[in-house]
C-alpha positions as CSV (number, residue, x, y, z in Angstrom):
1,X,0.2,0.3,0.0
2,X,1.3,3.2,-1.0
3,X,2.6,5.6,1.9
4,X,0.9,8.0,3.8
5,X,3.4,8.9,6.4
6,X,4.0,12.2,7.5
7,X,7.1,12.3,5.9
8,X,5.4,11.3,2.6
9,X,4.3,14.6,0.5
10,X,3.9,13.6,-3.0
11,X,0.6,12.2,-4.0
12,X,-1.2,10.8,-7.4
13,X,-4.7,12.3,-5.7
14,X,-6.1,14.1,-1.9
15,X,-9.4,13.9,-0.9
16,X,-10.1,16.4,1.5
17,X,-12.7,15.0,4.5
18,X,-13.5,12.0,5.9
19,X,-17.3,12.3,5.5
20,X,-19.7,9.7,3.2
21,X,-18.1,11.0,0.2
22,X,-14.3,11.0,1.4
23,X,-14.5,7.8,2.6
24,X,-15.7,6.2,-0.4
25,X,-13.8,8.7,-2.9
26,X,-10.6,7.4,-1.4
27,X,-11.4,3.7,-1.2
28,X,-11.9,3.7,-4.6
29,X,-9.4,5.8,-6.0
30,X,-7.2,3.5,-4.0
31,X,-9.0,0.5,-5.6
32,X,-8.1,2.3,-9.2
33,X,-4.0,2.2,-8.3
34,X,-3.7,5.7,-7.4
35,X,-1.6,6.6,-4.4
36,X,-3.8,8.3,-2.6
37,X,-4.2,10.2,0.5
38,X,-6.9,11.6,3.3
39,X,-7.2,15.3,5.3
40,X,-9.8,15.6,7.7
41,X,-10.0,18.4,9.9
42,X,-11.7,16.1,12.6
43,X,-10.1,13.6,15.4
44,X,-12.2,10.7,13.3
45,X,-14.3,9.6,10.6
46,X,-18.0,10.5,10.1
47,X,-18.4,14.2,8.5
48,X,-21.2,15.3,9.2
49,X,-22.4,12.4,12.1
50,X,-19.0,13.3,13.2
51,X,-19.7,17.2,13.7
52,X,-23.3,17.2,14.4
53,X,-23.4,15.5,16.9
54,X,-26.6,18.3,19.0
55,X,-29.4,16.2,21.0
56,X,-31.7,14.5,18.9
57,X,-29.5,14.5,15.5
58,X,-30.8,12.3,13.0
59,X,-31.0,11.2,9.3
60,X,-33.9,12.2,7.5
61,X,-33.2,9.3,5.0
62,X,-34.8,6.2,5.8
63,X,-31.1,3.9,6.5
64,X,-32.4,0.7,3.8
65,X,-31.2,4.3,1.6
66,X,-28.9,6.0,3.7
67,X,-25.7,3.4,3.3
68,X,-23.2,2.2,0.5
69,X,-23.5,-0.1,-2.2
70,X,-20.3,-1.0,-3.2
71,X,-19.8,-4.4,-1.4
72,X,-22.4,-7.3,-0.7
73,X,-20.2,-8.5,2.0
74,X,-20.9,-4.6,4.2
75,X,-24.8,-5.0,3.0
76,X,-25.0,-8.1,4.7
77,X,-22.7,-7.5,8.4
78,X,-24.0,-4.3,9.3
79,X,-28.1,-4.3,10.1
80,X,-29.3,-0.9,11.4
81,X,-31.2,-0.7,14.4
82,X,-34.1,2.2,13.0
83,X,-35.9,3.3,10.1
84,X,-34.1,6.8,10.5
85,X,-30.7,6.7,12.4
86,X,-29.4,8.7,14.8
87,X,-25.8,10.6,14.6
88,X,-24.4,8.1,16.9
89,X,-25.2,4.9,15.2
90,X,-24.2,6.5,11.4
91,X,-21.1,7.5,12.5
92,X,-20.6,4.0,14.1
93,X,-21.0,2.7,11.0
94,X,-19.3,5.1,8.9
95,X,-16.0,3.9,10.9
96,X,-17.1,0.5,11.0
97,X,-16.7,0.5,6.6
98,X,-13.5,2.9,7.4
99,X,-12.0,-0.3,9.7
100,X,-13.1,-3.1,7.2
101,X,-11.8,-1.1,4.3
102,X,-8.1,-0.5,6.3
103,X,-9.2,3.4,5.1
104,X,-8.8,5.2,8.1
105,X,-4.8,4.4,8.1
106,X,-4.8,6.6,4.9
107,X,-6.4,9.6,6.1
108,X,-4.1,12.1,8.2
109,X,-6.9,13.7,11.2
110,X,-6.7,16.7,12.8
111,X,-5.5,18.3,9.4
112,X,-7.0,21.7,8.0
113,X,-6.5,22.7,4.9
114,X,-5.4,26.3,4.6
115,X,-4.9,26.7,0.6
116,X,-4.6,24.6,-2.7
117,X,-2.7,26.3,-5.7
118,X,-2.8,25.0,-9.0
119,X,0.7,25.3,-10.4
120,X,0.4,25.8,-14.2
121,X,3.8,24.8,-14.6
122,X,3.8,20.6,-13.2
123,X,0.2,20.8,-13.3
124,X,-0.2,19.9,-9.9
125,X,-1.9,20.9,-6.8
126,X,-0.2,22.6,-4.1
127,X,-2.0,21.8,-0.7
128,X,-1.0,23.9,2.4
129,X,-2.4,22.9,5.6
130,X,-3.0,25.4,8.6
131,X,0.5,24.0,10.5
132,X,2.1,25.0,7.4
133,X,2.7,21.6,6.3
134,X,3.2,21.7,2.4
135,X,1.5,18.4,-0.2
136,X,0.9,18.5,-3.8
137,X,-1.1,16.2,-5.9
138,X,-1.7,15.4,-9.7
139,X,-6.1,15.3,-8.5
140,X,-7.8,17.2,-5.6
141,X,-10.9,15.9,-4.5
142,X,-13.0,18.4,-2.3
143,X,-15.2,16.0,-0.2
144,X,-16.1,18.4,2.8
145,X,-20.2,18.2,2.5
146,X,-22.5,20.4,1.3
147,X,-23.6,21.7,4.8
148,X,-20.6,21.7,6.5
149,X,-19.3,25.6,7.1
150,X,-21.7,27.0,9.9
151,X,-22.9,30.2,10.0
152,X,-23.8,32.6,13.1
153,X,-26.6,35.5,12.6
154,X,-25.4,38.7,12.6
155,X,-26.2,39.9,16.3
156,X,-24.7,42.8,18.4
157,X,-22.9,41.8,21.4
158,X,-23.3,37.9,20.1
159,X,-19.2,37.6,21.7
160,X,-19.7,39.0,24.9
161,X,-22.3,36.3,26.4
162,X,-21.1,35.1,29.1
163,X,-22.8,31.5,29.1
164,X,-22.4,28.4,27.6
165,X,-22.7,29.1,23.8
166,X,-22.9,26.7,21.0
167,X,-23.4,25.7,17.2
168,X,-25.3,22.8,16.8
169,X,-22.9,21.8,13.8
170,X,-19.6,22.2,16.2
171,X,-21.3,20.3,19.1
172,X,-18.6,19.0,21.8
173,X,-17.9,15.8,22.6
174,X,-18.2,15.8,26.2
175,X,-22.0,15.8,27.6
176,X,-23.7,18.6,28.5
177,X,-26.3,19.5,31.6
178,X,-29.5,21.1,31.3
179,X,-30.7,20.6,34.5
180,X,-32.5,23.5,36.0
181,X,-31.2,26.2,33.0
182,X,-32.3,28.6,31.2
183,X,-31.8,27.9,27.5
184,X,-31.9,29.9,24.3
185,X,-32.6,28.2,21.1
186,X,-32.0,30.4,17.7
187,X,-33.5,28.7,14.5
188,X,-36.2,26.6,13.6
189,X,-35.1,24.8,10.9
190,X,-34.3,20.6,11.1
191,X,-31.4,21.1,12.9
192,X,-33.3,23.4,15.5
193,X,-36.3,21.6,15.2
194,X,-34.9,18.2,16.5
195,X,-32.8,20.4,19.2
196,X,-36.1,21.7,21.0
197,X,-37.6,18.8,20.5
198,X,-34.8,16.8,22.3
199,X,-33.6,19.0,25.4
200,X,-37.8,20.0,25.8
201,X,-38.1,17.8,29.3
202,X,-34.3,18.3,30.2
203,X,-33.9,22.0,30.5
204,X,-35.0,24.4,33.4
205,X,-36.7,26.3,30.9
206,X,-36.7,27.0,27.0
207,X,-37.1,30.0,24.7
208,X,-37.1,29.4,21.2
209,X,-35.9,32.6,19.5
210,X,-37.9,32.2,16.1
211,X,-37.9,34.0,12.7
212,X,-39.4,31.8,10.5
213,X,-41.7,28.7,10.6
214,X,-41.3,25.3,8.8
215,X,-43.9,23.5,7.3
216,X,-42.9,19.5,8.8
217,X,-43.8,16.0,8.7
218,X,-44.1,13.9,11.7
219,X,-41.1,11.0,11.6
220,X,-42.4,7.6,12.1
221,X,-39.4,5.7,13.3
222,X,-40.3,1.7,14.0
223,X,-37.3,-0.2,15.4
224,X,-35.8,-2.9,13.0
225,X,-35.9,-6.2,14.2
226,X,-34.5,-9.9,12.3
227,X,-37.7,-10.1,9.8
228,X,-37.5,-6.4,9.0
229,X,-33.5,-7.1,8.3
230,X,-34.7,-10.3,5.9
231,X,-36.6,-8.4,4.0
232,X,-34.8,-5.7,3.2
233,X,-31.9,-7.6,2.4
234,X,-34.0,-9.8,-0.2
235,X,-34.7,-6.4,-1.5
236,X,-31.3,-4.6,-1.6
237,X,-30.7,-5.2,-5.7
238,X,-34.2,-4.1,-6.4
239,X,-33.3,-1.2,-3.5
240,X,-30.0,-0.2,-5.3
241,X,-31.3,0.2,-8.9
242,X,-34.3,1.9,-8.1
243,X,-32.7,5.1,-6.0
244,X,-30.7,5.5,-9.2
245,X,-34.1,5.9,-11.0
246,X,-36.1,8.4,-8.7
247,X,-36.3,11.8,-9.0
248,X,-34.2,12.3,-5.7
249,X,-32.1,9.3,-5.3
250,X,-35.0,7.8,-2.8
251,X,-36.9,4.5,-2.9
252,X,-40.1,6.3,-3.6
253,X,-41.0,8.2,-6.4
254,X,-43.8,11.3,-7.6
255,X,-47.5,9.7,-9.0
256,X,-46.9,9.8,-12.0
257,X,-50.9,10.9,-12.6
258,X,-51.0,14.5,-13.2
259,X,-52.5,16.4,-9.6
260,X,-55.7,18.0,-11.1
261,X,-56.2,15.0,-12.6
262,X,-57.3,12.8,-9.7
263,X,-59.9,13.6,-7.6
264,X,-59.7,16.5,-4.6
265,X,-61.3,12.7,-2.6
266,X,-58.5,11.1,-3.9
267,X,-56.0,13.4,-3.1
268,X,-56.5,14.1,0.3
269,X,-56.5,10.2,0.5
270,X,-53.3,9.9,-0.6
271,X,-52.3,13.0,1.4
272,X,-53.3,11.3,4.6
273,X,-51.7,8.1,3.7
274,X,-48.4,9.5,2.8
275,X,-48.4,11.7,5.9
276,X,-49.2,8.6,8.0
277,X,-46.0,6.7,6.4
278,X,-43.5,9.6,8.5
279,X,-41.2,10.2,5.8
280,X,-40.3,12.7,3.0
281,X,-42.4,10.6,0.8
282,X,-45.5,13.3,2.1
283,X,-43.1,15.7,0.2
284,X,-40.7,14.4,-2.8
285,X,-42.8,10.9,-3.1
286,X,-46.2,12.8,-3.8
287,X,-47.4,14.9,-6.8
288,X,-44.2,16.3,-8.6
289,X,-46.6,19.7,-9.3
290,X,-45.9,20.6,-5.0
291,X,-43.0,22.4,-6.9
292,X,-44.0,24.2,-9.7
293,X,-48.3,24.4,-8.9
294,X,-49.4,26.8,-6.9
295,X,-52.4,25.4,-6.7
296,X,-51.2,22.0,-6.0
297,X,-48.7,23.5,-2.9
298,X,-51.5,25.1,-1.5
299,X,-53.1,22.4,-1.3
300,X,-50.3,20.5,0.7
301,X,-50.3,23.9,2.5
302,X,-53.2,24.0,4.3
303,X,-53.3,19.8,4.7
304,X,-50.0,20.2,6.8
305,X,-51.2,23.6,8.6
306,X,-54.2,21.6,9.9
307,X,-52.7,18.9,11.2
308,X,-49.8,21.0,12.5
309,X,-52.4,22.9,14.4
310,X,-54.5,19.8,15.9
311,X,-51.7,19.3,17.8
312,X,-51.0,22.5,19.7
313,X,-53.1,23.5,23.0
314,X,-53.0,27.1,22.8
315,X,-54.6,28.9,19.7
316,X,-51.9,32.0,19.8
317,X,-48.9,29.5,19.7
318,X,-49.9,27.4,16.8
319,X,-50.9,30.9,14.8
320,X,-46.9,31.8,15.5
321,X,-46.1,28.0,14.3
322,X,-47.8,28.2,10.9
323,X,-46.0,29.2,7.9
324,X,-48.2,31.8,6.0
325,X,-46.1,33.4,3.6
326,X,-44.6,30.5,1.7
327,X,-45.8,27.3,0.1
328,X,-45.1,23.9,1.7
329,X,-42.0,22.5,-0.9
330,X,-40.8,25.4,-1.2
331,X,-37.7,25.0,1.8
332,X,-36.6,22.2,3.1
333,X,-39.1,20.2,4.8
334,X,-38.1,18.8,8.0
335,X,-39.2,15.5,10.0
336,X,-40.2,15.9,14.1
337,X,-41.0,13.8,17.1
338,X,-42.8,15.6,19.6
339,X,-41.9,19.1,18.2
340,X,-45.6,20.6,18.7
341,X,-46.2,18.7,22.1
342,X,-43.0,20.6,22.9
343,X,-44.9,23.7,23.1
344,X,-47.5,22.9,25.2
345,X,-45.4,22.3,27.7
346,X,-45.4,25.1,30.6
347,X,-41.5,25.5,30.2
348,X,-41.0,26.0,26.7
349,X,-42.0,29.4,25.5
350,X,-41.8,30.9,22.0
351,X,-40.7,34.1,21.4
352,X,-41.8,35.8,17.8
353,X,-38.9,37.6,15.8
354,X,-41.1,39.3,13.6
355,X,-43.1,40.2,16.5
356,X,-40.4,41.9,18.9
357,X,-36.6,41.6,16.7
358,X,-33.6,41.0,18.5
359,X,-31.8,43.7,19.3
360,X,-28.4,42.6,20.7
361,X,-26.8,39.7,22.9
362,X,-25.5,40.7,27.0
363,X,-23.5,38.9,28.9
364,X,-26.5,37.8,30.4
365,X,-29.1,36.5,27.5
366,X,-31.1,38.1,24.8
367,X,-32.8,41.4,24.5
368,X,-35.3,42.1,22.2
369,X,-37.7,44.9,21.5
370,X,-39.7,43.9,23.8
371,X,-38.3,42.4,26.7
372,X,-34.8,40.9,28.4
373,X,-34.3,36.7,28.2
374,X,-32.1,36.1,31.3
375,X,-30.1,32.6,29.6
376,X,-27.6,30.6,30.9
377,X,-27.2,28.8,27.6
378,X,-27.6,29.5,24.2
379,X,-27.6,27.2,21.2
380,X,-27.6,28.3,17.8
381,X,-29.3,26.2,15.0
382,X,-28.3,29.0,12.5
383,X,-27.6,26.0,9.7
384,X,-24.5,26.7,6.6
385,X,-23.0,28.2,3.7
386,X,-24.9,25.6,1.8
387,X,-22.9,24.1,-1.2
388,X,-19.2,26.5,-1.5
389,X,-19.1,27.3,2.6
390,X,-16.2,24.3,3.0
391,X,-14.7,24.9,-0.3
392,X,-14.3,28.7,-0.2
393,X,-12.9,28.2,3.8
394,X,-9.8,27.0,1.8
395,X,-7.9,29.5,-0.2
396,X,-8.2,27.9,-3.9
397,X,-6.7,29.4,-6.8
398,X,-6.7,28.3,-10.2
399,X,-5.2,29.3,-13.4
400,X,-3.4,32.8,-13.4
401,X,-4.2,32.6,-9.6
402,X,-8.1,33.0,-10.0
403,X,-9.3,32.1,-6.3
404,X,-12.5,30.3,-6.7
405,X,-14.4,32.0,-3.6
406,X,-13.9,35.6,-5.7
407,X,-16.0,33.5,-8.8
408,X,-18.6,32.3,-6.6
409,X,-19.4,35.4,-4.7
410,X,-20.5,36.8,-7.7
411,X,-22.1,34.0,-9.5
412,X,-22.4,29.9,-8.1
413,X,-21.3,28.4,-11.7
414,X,-19.5,24.9,-12.3
415,X,-20.0,22.1,-15.1
416,X,-22.6,19.6,-13.5
417,X,-21.2,20.6,-9.8
418,X,-18.2,18.4,-10.6
419,X,-15.6,20.5,-11.8
420,X,-15.3,24.4,-12.4
421,X,-13.3,25.8,-15.4
422,X,-10.3,27.2,-14.9
423,X,-9.4,24.4,-12.0
424,X,-7.6,21.6,-13.8
425,X,-8.2,18.4,-11.9
426,X,-9.7,19.8,-9.1
427,X,-13.4,17.9,-8.5
428,X,-16.1,18.3,-6.1
429,X,-19.1,16.5,-4.5
430,X,-22.6,18.0,-3.3
431,X,-21.2,21.2,-5.1
432,X,-23.0,23.8,-6.5
433,X,-25.8,23.3,-9.6
434,X,-25.8,19.5,-9.1
435,X,-28.7,17.6,-7.4
436,X,-26.5,16.3,-4.7
437,X,-26.2,20.5,-3.2
438,X,-30.0,20.2,-1.9
439,X,-32.4,18.2,-3.6
440,X,-30.9,14.3,-3.1
441,X,-30.3,11.8,-1.0
442,X,-27.0,12.6,0.1
443,X,-25.8,8.8,-0.5
444,X,-27.5,8.2,-4.2
445,X,-26.4,11.1,-5.7
446,X,-22.4,11.2,-3.7
447,X,-21.8,7.6,-4.4
448,X,-22.7,8.2,-8.6
449,X,-20.7,11.8,-7.8
450,X,-17.8,9.4,-7.0
451,X,-17.7,6.6,-9.0
452,X,-18.0,9.2,-11.9
453,X,-14.8,11.2,-10.8
454,X,-13.1,7.9,-10.4
455,X,-13.9,7.3,-14.2
456,X,-13.1,10.6,-15.4
457,X,-9.6,10.2,-13.7
458,X,-9.1,6.5,-15.2
459,X,-9.3,8.6,-18.3
460,X,-6.9,11.1,-17.9
461,X,-4.1,8.7,-16.9
462,X,-5.2,6.2,-19.7
463,X,-4.5,8.9,-22.5
464,X,-1.3,9.9,-19.8
465,X,-2.4,13.5,-19.9
466,X,-1.9,15.7,-17.0
467,X,-5.1,17.5,-16.6
468,X,-8.7,17.7,-16.9
469,X,-10.6,21.1,-17.6
470,X,-14.3,21.8,-18.3
471,X,-14.2,23.9,-21.4
472,X,-15.9,27.2,-20.7
473,X,-18.8,26.8,-23.4
474,X,-19.6,23.6,-21.3
475,X,-19.8,25.4,-18.3
476,X,-21.9,28.2,-19.7
477,X,-24.4,25.8,-21.1
478,X,-24.9,23.7,-17.6
479,X,-25.6,27.0,-16.1
480,X,-27.6,28.1,-18.7
481,X,-29.7,24.3,-18.7
482,X,-29.7,25.0,-14.8
483,X,-31.1,28.6,-14.9
484,X,-34.0,27.4,-17.2
485,X,-34.6,24.0,-15.3
486,X,-35.0,25.4,-11.7
487,X,-37.0,28.9,-13.3
488,X,-40.1,26.9,-13.1
489,X,-39.9,25.9,-9.4
490,X,-41.4,27.7,-7.1
491,X,-39.0,28.0,-3.9
492,X,-37.1,30.7,-6.1
493,X,-40.0,32.7,-4.5
494,X,-39.2,31.9,-0.7
495,X,-36.1,33.0,1.3
496,X,-34.1,29.9,2.6
497,X,-30.3,28.3,1.8
498,X,-32.0,27.0,-1.0
499,X,-31.8,30.4,-3.3
500,X,-29.1,31.5,-0.4
501,X,-30.9,34.1,1.0
502,X,-29.4,32.8,4.5
503,X,-25.8,34.1,3.7
504,X,-25.1,38.3,3.0
505,X,-23.9,38.9,-0.5
506,X,-24.9,35.4,-1.5
507,X,-25.2,34.9,-5.5
508,X,-29.2,34.0,-5.4
509,X,-30.5,31.2,-7.7
510,X,-31.3,28.0,-6.5
511,X,-28.3,25.9,-5.0
512,X,-29.0,22.6,-6.8
513,X,-29.8,20.9,-9.5
514,X,-34.0,20.4,-10.3
515,X,-33.8,18.4,-13.1
516,X,-34.3,15.0,-11.4
517,X,-31.6,12.8,-10.5
518,X,-31.9,10.1,-13.4
519,X,-31.5,13.2,-15.9
520,X,-28.5,14.0,-14.2
521,X,-26.7,10.5,-13.9
522,X,-27.8,10.3,-18.1
523,X,-26.1,13.3,-18.5
524,X,-23.1,12.4,-16.6
525,X,-23.1,9.0,-18.7
526,X,-23.2,10.5,-21.9
527,X,-20.2,12.7,-21.1
528,X,-18.1,10.0,-20.4
529,X,-19.5,7.6,-23.4
530,X,-18.9,10.6,-25.5
531,X,-15.4,10.9,-24.4
532,X,-15.2,14.0,-22.5
533,X,-15.7,15.9,-25.4
534,X,-16.8,19.0,-22.7
535,X,-13.1,18.6,-21.1
536,X,-9.8,20.0,-22.3
537,X,-7.5,17.4,-21.7
538,X,-4.3,17.8,-21.6
């Protein structure tokens, strides 16, 4: 096996990130015969599931599709305990994979990449770490995740808070004691919901600072017994094929019938059945019109509000928790377990920031326009700079010293979310303008992208070439196609991380390709079958 010791500095490929995509990329490139090194900022493998260990963290993809498919032996050996895995179990799974396939030894942990500079004379990437180490590689794979770089709200005085303060994506590994504490939570998206429902019965008093309420779906999460495992194992070949054929990479897909040709009574029954299923099928396994038709989306919105309102005791609190200025499906739809029941507790208080905006944070707590809230702990579940954040944190420079961050600060562009013109041999997973950036079950799209990258690198090496870079016209064509497809979506009417509105100055536009995973895979396969004519290979 090629050496990854601290003294070795030259590699065929360097993979940044030890999450779902980083582990698979390293495994696939190593199997292809490359001398490959993995770099990971954390002290262990897991990626998202290493960093996001906040209370209640779990997947909202069912475990039958949230896994690797490359090893039949792995599929047989690993048995999930629940339909939706908690953070701890998913982290254990990725560690199991790392050990089973001897991947851990080819990563250097606790290593943060500070810069990656392309040297045009040698066609190599020069990588510098935060500790000052210098490395080089022909190919650089940024497997840093689509939701990795956290953001804080810009509130005056945040750093002055004297109590405990956490961001959910940088949660400590040590247990936290909530007993008797006055806790404030900012953020009511998917992460905030998981935190709130998990700690409501553990804290002394919980204050939820809400800017935008969300539509939600109640999660149904049964334990898995031997019979369930046997059933899944029998269906693995079918599921593996199925997830590559569905619009969002799940086992379920949209109803083929036009929404308005189905009778209102039948539509209602379908919504009831999907809602009772307790998965994202209610959203991305129902009718495609929920994404593009205001009438259909309004029907979903009314249905969801009816279900949510029925679980709340206080009508005033219920109204604050009902989304009113955007439609169902135009923002990320979270799954929840007992979220609304948390607001029925006497120790939970909802502060509507649209009624009483935050003015500042003090050493003692949060001051809104209405009152001061004394707190012992602040939790920020305020999201990420999606798609580009973790890559932008690295000083990535391509031809003629061009900075990738400068380009993406003006416009998010790429060729299929895999490469960017001007940055030869730089590959991405979950990059902007690919389904994996937001609109696909992550493992489905991640594995497809890694396999495409592996084949592309093999093509370059087979031609005894030194570099691969998308042509400017190919990138422009993909960008135009992306804009055309996304222009149909109602999501463009809502403020969300899907369109970059959660980050000041970020270019507005849908971050993920919305043509569906099958269309994306078909295009990737066509590029490969055509000999990568969309690329300059030299």
